[in-house]
N, C-alpha and C positions, 0 to 999 in steps of 0.2 A: 582403327576400324577392324572389326572382325565379322566374318560371315556367319549368319545364323542359319539361314536356309540357302544352300548353295545354288546359285544360278550360273548358267554357262555364259550368257551374254546379257548385258543391260542395254536398253535403248539409249540414244543420245538424250541427255536431260535438257529440256526446254523450259521447265518450270520447277520451282522448289517451294513447297508449303512448309512453314515453320511454326510450331507451337511456341508459346511464350514461357509460362511458368514451368520451371523444371527443365526447360529446354534452351530457349534463346537467352533467358535471364539467369544470372548466377545467383548465389545464395544471398547477395545484397540487393537483388531485384534490379540489376543493371545489365545492359548489353556490353559485353567486353569489347575491347579494342579489336581483338582477333575476330570476333563474330561480326562486328561492323565491317571490317575490311573484307572479310570473305563474302558478305552479302553484296558489298559494292563491287567486288570483282565479278561476281555472278551477273549482276545487272549490267556491268560494262561489257560483258561477253554476250549480252543479248538474252540472258535467262530471266524469265518472269519470276519474281520473288513475292510470295504472298504470305502474310502473317495470318495464321489460323489459331484463334484463341477462344477460351471460354470467357475472357474479359469483355467488358463493354468497350466500345470504340474509344471513349474518353480515357479509360484505364490503359488501353493499349497505346494510345498516342502519348501518354505520360512517359512511358519508358522509351518509345521510339524518338520522341522529340529531343530527349537528352543527348542523343547521338546523331541527330539530324538525318535519320533514316526515313526515306520516303517509300512506302509500300502500300498496296491495297490491303484491306483487312477483312478477313472472314471473322466476324465478331460473335460473341455469345454462342459459341459452338455451332455457328452456321445459321443462326436465326436471322442474321443480317449481314450483307456483304456491302462494303463501302470502297469507293475509289481512294486514291492517294489523298485527294482533297476533302474526303469525308462525305461524298455524295452517295446515298443509298442506291444500289443497283438492283438488288433482290432482297426479299425478306420472307421468312416463314415464321409466323407468329402463332401463339397459342390461342385457342378458342376460349372465350371468357367462361363458358360453362365448365371447361376442363380446369381452368385456373381455380374456379370456385370449388370444384370437387377436391383438388389438391389442398387448397387452403383449409377446407373443412376437416380433412383427414389430419393434416399436420397440427392444426389448432387443437383437435380432440386429443392427439397423442402428446401435445405440449412439446413439440420439436421445433427448435429455432430455425427460421428460414428468412430469406430475402427474396424480393421480386424485382427482376430486371425488366424495365419498360422503355418505351420510346422517349420517356421524360426523365430517365435516370433510374437509379436503384432505390428501392424503398425498404426500410427496416423499421420494426416496431421498437427496437432498442439499439441505439447507436453504439453504446459501450459494449453490448453483447456482440455486436457485429465486429467491432475492433478486436475484442478478446478472441473471437472465433478465428479470425484471420491470423492473429499473432500465434495462436496455438498451431494452426496449419503450417505456418512458416517455420516455427521452432521445431516442430516434429520432423519436418523435411530437412532442416538444417540445424541439428542440435548443437553445433559448435559456434553458432552465431549469437552475438550478444542480444538478449531479449529486449533490452532498452533500445538498441538500434533498430531492431525489427519493429518495435512498437511505433517508432517515429515514421518508418517506411509505411506502415499500415495506415496511420492517420493521414499521411500525404496521399496515399492511394484512395482512401475513402473520400477525402475532400475533392480530389480531381475526378473521381468516379461518380460524382454527383449523388452521393448517398443521402437520401432524405428520410427523416424520421416521421412516422405516421402512427397515430394512436391505435388504429385498427385497420387491418388489411381489407376489411369489408367496406370501409370508406373508399378505398382505392378502386374497388370493383364497380363503384357507381360513377366513376369519372368517364366522360365521353371522349371519343377519339384518342384513346390510349391503346397502344400496342403492347402485348405481353410477350417478352422474349424468352425469359427463363426464370425458374424458381430454383434458388440455390439453398440447399439444406446443409446444416452443420450439426454434428453430434459426436461426442467422444464415446458414446454408447454404440459400439459397432453392431451389437445384436439388434438394437432398436432401429439402427440405420438400415440394416439388412432387411428387417421386417418391413420397413417403410418402402424400400426399393421394390420388394416383391409385390407389395400391395399396389403400388402406383404403376407398375408394369402391366397391370391388368387393364389399364386404360389404353386401348389400342392406338389412339391418336397421339400418344405421348411417347417420347424417348427418355429413358432413364440411364444416366451414365455417371462417371466420377472423374474428377480431375486431380484427386489427391486423397490422402488419408483423412477420414472423418467427414467426407462430404458426398452429397449426391447432387446431380444437376438434372433438372426436369425441363424439357422443352418439347416443341412440336416434333412429331415423328420425322418430319422432313428437315428439321433444323439440326442437321448433323454436319460436321466439318467435311466429311467425304462427299456428301451430296452437294453441298455448296461449292466445293472445289471442282467437282465434275461439271457443274453448270458454268462456273467461271471459266474453266479451261476450254470448254466447247465454244464459248463466245470468242475466245482468243485463237481458235483453230489449233489447239494443242491437245493431243490425246493423253489419256491417263497413263498410258505406258511410257510416255515421255516426261512424266512427272516424278519427282522425289518428294517424300514427306518425312519430316523429322519431328519426333515427339517423344513423350515419356509416360503417357498414361492412357486410361481407357477411353477418354473422350477423343483420342486420336485414332482409335481403332478403325473407324469408318474410312479414314484416309488410307491407313495401312492396307486395308483390304482391297483398295481400288488402284493404287499407284503402281508403276513399274518398279520403283525402288523405295522400299519402306525401311526407314532407319530409326532404330530405337536408341535412346540415350543410354549411356552406361548406368545411369541412376534409375532407369525404368524398372518396374517389377519384372520378374522372370517371365510371367505370363505374357507380357507385352513383347519382350525380346523374342520369344518363341514364334510369334506370328510375323516378325519382321525379317527382311532379307539380310540386314546388316545391323551391327551394333557399333556405335561411335563412343567417344569419351563422355565423361559426365558433364553436367551443365556448368559446374564450377571450374572446369578445365577446357572451356570453349569447344565442347564436343560438336556443336553446330559447325564451327569453322572447319574442324577436321573432316566432317562429312562433305561439306561443300567443296573444299579443295581436292579431296579424294576423287569426287565425281568429275570435277572440271579437269583435273590433271589426267584422268583416265581418258577423257575425250581428246586430249591433245595428242595422244599417241595412237589413236585409232586411224 
């Protein structure tokens, strides 16, 4: 653990919010034994542990169930908050007119995207969806076998309820459907930047990123930090008593609010600069390092 922005005193930690991809999960998309044990230690000591992810609840549970971890989930970047048992407590969904405006723009620019909804994730091209995810994982973990990553991706897409649809405009005619997020993929970073700039003009939407080559579009209130703030208030915990651990720009809204912001060692420098501390990389159980450091510090106070 290294200090990024020096603070003299940290509040007692009563809650820990943890990102998944690039943070809790290692390069094989697994929760390490060390991370699992650190989370269980925190829970045993009365600390509220919340998973805060850009993933859908189904995708998040896939990784958590493998290690029998029970945590509430802030899903789809804060578009929905669910209890340990999967019950929705709060949600911030996109207006259908905003969704149509984004779809129109992306279709015109021929940029690949997926739509996360209350009925699962929709894609116009399953193979393109898989290829986009494989590319993201391999870019982030160049030493991992692409064949192994491909299998992980297909498992994730299957459990994430990805459905193929001929046209997104067919989706927009469905009744009683909630729109959580639009996930955009492109290796053309210039085109991606142009799209982000254009979509940011829609004031009711938030535009962020969870990794190389993607953009995530959601309701302006569907941000991890906002969802965390509401969740903690209901628990009687202040933001100053919370620690957030993450690795990318969709974690920024948490880092800006909590009393102890911890960047992963594999996070971009821009993210590290806005955090109080930097921990180890995701493939070296950096989450466990951050949790044990905070809990051990409290033992000597």
